[in-house]
C-alpha positions in Angstrom: 0.5 0.0 -0.2 1.3 3.7 -1.0 2.6 5.5 2.4 0.1 7.9 1.3 -2.9 5.9 1.8 -1.4 4.3 4.7 -1.6 7.8 6.3 -5.1 8.9 5.9 -6.4 5.2 6.9 -4.1 5.5 10.2 -5.8 8.6 10.3 -9.7 6.7 10.6 -11.4 9.8 8.4 -13.6 8.9 6.1 -12.6 7.9 2.4 -14.5 10.9 0.9 -12.3 13.2 3.0 -8.5 11.7 1.3 -9.9 10.8 -2.8 -6.6 12.4 -3.7 -4.1 9.7 -1.6 -6.4 6.8 -1.7 -5.8 4.5 -4.3 -8.7 1.9 -5.7 -5.8 -0.1 -6.8 -4.5 -0.6 -2.6 -8.0 -2.0 -1.5 -7.8 -5.8 -3.2 -11.1 -6.2 -1.5 -13.2 -4.4 -3.3 -15.4 -6.4 -6.5 -15.7 -3.8 -8.6 -16.1 0.4 -8.1 -16.0 3.8 -9.7 -14.5 7.0 -8.6 -15.1 10.2 -9.6 -14.6 13.4 -7.1 -16.4 12.5 -4.0 -14.1 9.2 -3.6 -14.9 5.9 -4.2 -18.0 4.7 -4.8 -18.8 0.7 -4.3 -22.4 -1.1 -4.4 -23.4 -2.3 -1.3 -24.6 -5.9 -3.5 -21.3 -6.7 -5.1 -18.1 -6.1 -2.1 -16.7 -7.4 0.6 -16.9 -4.7 2.4 -20.2 -5.4 3.7 -22.3 -8.2 5.2 -25.5 -9.2 4.9 -27.1 -11.3 8.0 -30.4 -11.7 6.1 -28.7 -13.8 3.6 -25.8 -15.0 5.9 -25.1 -19.0 7.1 -28.9 -20.4 8.9 -27.6 -21.8 12.0 -31.3 -22.6 13.2 -34.9 -22.2 11.9 -38.1 -23.5 13.9 -41.6 -22.6 14.1 -40.9 -19.1 13.5 -38.1 -18.3 15.6 -34.6 -18.6 13.1 -30.5 -17.5 13.7 -28.1 -15.9 11.1 -24.4 -16.4 11.7 -22.1 -13.7 10.1 -18.0 -14.1 10.5 -15.4 -11.3 9.7 -12.1 -13.6 9.7 -9.9 -12.6 12.1 -12.3 -10.0 13.8 -15.5 -10.4 15.1 -18.8 -12.3 14.8 -22.1 -10.3 14.1 -26.0 -12.6 14.8 -29.0 -11.5 13.8 -32.0 -13.6 15.9 -35.9 -13.3 14.9 -37.8 -15.0 18.3 -40.9 -15.9 17.8 -44.2 -15.5 20.0 -43.0 -17.5 23.5 -39.7 -17.8 22.1 -36.8 -19.0 24.3 -33.2 -18.3 23.8 -31.6 -21.7 25.8 -29.7 -21.1 28.8 -25.6 -20.6 26.8 -22.2 -19.7 27.0 -20.0 -18.2 24.4 -16.6 -19.0 26.2 -14.4 -16.9 24.0 -16.2 -14.0 23.1 -17.8 -11.2 25.0 -21.2 -9.5 23.5 -23.7 -6.8 22.8 -27.5 -7.5 22.1 -28.9 -4.3 20.2 -32.7 -4.6 19.8 -34.1 -4.0 16.2 -37.6 -5.3 17.2 -38.6 -5.9 20.4 -42.0 -5.5 23.1 -42.1 -5.2 26.5 -42.9 -8.7 27.4 -39.6 -9.8 26.2 -36.8 -11.0 29.5 -33.3 -11.1 28.8 -31.3 -12.8 32.2 -27.6 -13.8 32.5 -25.7 -14.8 35.7 -22.8 -12.1 36.5 -19.6 -12.9 37.7 -20.5 -13.0 41.3 -23.3 -15.9 40.8 -26.3 -13.0 40.9 -29.2 -13.6 38.3 -29.3 -10.6 36.7 -32.7 -10.3 35.3 -34.0 -7.0 32.4 -36.8 -6.1 31.6 -39.0 -4.2 29.2 -36.0 -4.7 26.7 -36.9 -1.8 23.8 -36.1 -1.4 20.3 -32.3 0.2 20.1 -31.7 -1.1 23.8 -28.8 -3.0 24.2 -27.6 -4.9 26.3 -23.4 -6.6 27.3 -22.8 -10.3 27.5 -19.6 -10.7 29.6 -17.5 -13.4 28.4 -18.3 -16.8 29.5 -21.6 -15.9 30.7 -24.6 -17.6 30.8 -27.1 -16.0 29.2 -31.0 -17.1 28.4 -34.0 -15.0 27.1 -37.6 -15.5 26.9 -40.4 -13.3 24.4 -43.6 -13.7 26.6 -45.4 -11.8 23.8 -48.4 -13.8 22.6 -48.3 -12.2 19.2 -44.7 -10.1 18.4 -42.0 -11.5 17.3 -38.7 -9.9 18.1 -34.9 -9.7 16.4 -32.4 -8.6 18.0 -28.4 -8.6 16.6 -25.8 -9.7 18.9 -22.1 -8.6 18.2 -19.3 -10.2 19.7 -15.5 -8.9 20.3 -14.4 -12.1 18.3 -14.5 -14.4 15.3 -14.9 -17.9 17.4 -18.4 -17.9 18.7 -18.6 -21.6 19.7 -21.6 -22.3 21.9 -22.0 -24.6 25.1 -25.3 -25.5 26.3 -25.0 -26.0 30.4 -28.0 -28.8 30.2 -25.7 -30.3 27.6 -22.4 -29.9 29.8 -23.9 -31.8 32.7 -25.7 -34.3 31.0 -22.6 -35.7 30.1 -21.4 -36.0 33.7 -21.5 -39.9 34.4 -23.9 -41.2 36.7 -22.1 -42.2 39.0 -20.7 -39.0 39.8 -24.4 -37.1 39.4 -25.8 -39.6 42.0 -23.1 -38.7 44.9 -23.3 -35.2 43.8 -27.1 -34.8 43.4 -28.9 -38.0 44.9 -29.9 -41.0 42.6 -33.4 -39.8 41.5 -31.8 -36.6 40.2 -29.2 -37.6 38.3 -31.0 -40.3 36.7 -33.3 -37.4 35.2 -30.4 -35.4 34.3 -28.7 -38.0 32.1 -32.0 -37.6 30.1 -30.3 -34.5 29.2 -27.5 -36.3 27.2 -31.1 -37.0 24.3 -31.1 -33.5 24.1 -30.0 -31.4 20.9 -26.9 -29.4 21.4 -27.3 -27.9 17.9 -30.8 -26.4 19.2 -30.7 -22.4 20.2 -33.7 -21.8 20.4 -36.8 -23.6 21.3 -40.5 -22.7 22.6 -43.0 -22.3 25.9 -45.5 -25.4 26.1 -46.9 -22.8 29.2 -46.9 -19.2 27.2 -48.0 -21.3 24.0 -51.2 -22.7 26.0 -52.1 -19.8 28.2 -52.0 -17.0 24.3 -54.0 -20.1 22.3 -50.7 -21.3 20.3 -52.0 -24.6 20.8 
């Protein structure tokens, strides 16, 4: 990259403010573009600089709920969650990245929760469009849309590219039953051992009690 272009980029100024020193050849990630007096013009549909969450990888889709993930190599990841009425984001942790939730569509019945580092349970209610919530790296967290009619859309920004998630119920179900017998008693251990049958890839489910109350079943 030319030295003058590097200076412009390091200044963190918009491209339009540096048209005289920014050479299109310095940006190999652009697929197609044209230049004019205002700088470099790029179509959002034809560039690697723009990520389309609605056409990203579909990780999960079930009864009106879905999740899409887009990883920016080496930098971060973004997820889009669409949560149907009575939808529950099952408890999980992301060991290698913290995250920030941003509500694009929400309602007063949406509830988020997480377990803080000191063991306290934090419940957030009254979430509105435009609200954000920080989730610490490795924190156990969940959510539930208690509305009978309104879906919720949440964008989640991760501060790292590795967004492998872990379900605690799957983890507990993987403990040998002999250990669970000592730790929790035989009756509870038998019930917990059934958790091994759960699908670890399912991040969203629907609450049967909520669906009955809302007349959705």
